[in-house]
Steps between C-alpha positions, in 0.01 A plus 500: 500500500448318175179313428541131559567288196415162662146496365634534147743203543281279719374274225861442375616418853209269574568302193868432587570127557556359842845456634825704465482751216784548250642802317334360186161534678552843654742695280233527233339767287174481702688636804733736324461857626795683333814435307821666382636291210829693490584365845333163458277612786146385577267579792220260604196529719501362853215500753688733738275801526399482865628791711508474880460869589526433874837323484783593732775357284526552120749279319586566134674262263617559143229306314336160557714224353362191335479306829280765652293525182449124494392481868269803459322352198474152657350661812261713303390206282430283805310779673283568196419130461419484868255792474703754697360851450684693228588785738699257723698317235786747430546539879546128541717469190731775632507336849615167354741627231672816628876442532430123509780250549852567623457870452230510765709298744799732451277809536348375823842424643624848419193667647535302824866594527390863475241430775204609292301238680572665842399836358172348388464292820480165311709185563667498152465679168377170359153583632481794261462247222268279698260571786585874525490574132280804566823676624664459163457633149720361223548629151764551235642811332338344185184316611484283192755222434767621261703256281797585272539226236275280717728538804412684825584872482763586762455880519793571268555521121310725489454653843140582594574877519639494145231280343227676318301178521547423869518829683142611422375185682708585805373857506135410428458190714776466761493868596119490532531201738767676707270803537202283583684300767606820673595385849731203414877475522628450144766235424627512140691180430837576334652782304281479193180554704663749739590725201132513400379581849778758536374671183152529655649647823713746302182633337337546837249221430609283793653564844857385505493408867249223420755308287777249574703587197802275577313170537665240273305286256438163679514288185737201508640642174635800698824342623597817690170537689644412845802728460267780397272417783767502773643830365163673556348292782543740787366795304199309371422363848510856639272627229241221567504574872458869447217462248289278725583690816 
């Protein structure tokens, strides 16, 4: 796994003002990790380096959007000011920010309809994001927030697989996490992420039977998510039951 960068950015994070943080405060040169000017693309640091190697469920998004970035930095700032040990901060930031908002609610509803909670012997998948967080690892195909012309990157134009800027991050970081969290069921959210995970499986780097390849992206912006979900619901439910059996 990559060496943690949080120590390098901790002084910047600690100095952030109280209250909600804006794009003007976070999409700044101090946090810039990489850029592709020809696509108007910029990648920024986020305190998301914690990897839960003992997780039973591994959920992968495209890239953290600004809402997740904002919550993660606000959480990290507050933790630093409260004296929380550095090695716990990215874990707490990820807990608070991962798939935050309506996306998390949609995701939990879908997982419960697939009876993942029953397979894990918990009352609802909501506990994966709360008291039973130790069962869950969350990440993104691209760990660091990606913006195209200051807007959230959606996984297209360019696709991750075709991007010389983005794909190396997926292969170096996301694949390393998948291999470290070796006993978890893998849920790639949507086609853009599934294509990346499929590419790893095709190279023999990841067991295909671990992966729910037809799980729709739960974002509210995906207007077809419930149609996609219903079309694959029975197959996904069987795969979950078989994996945990």
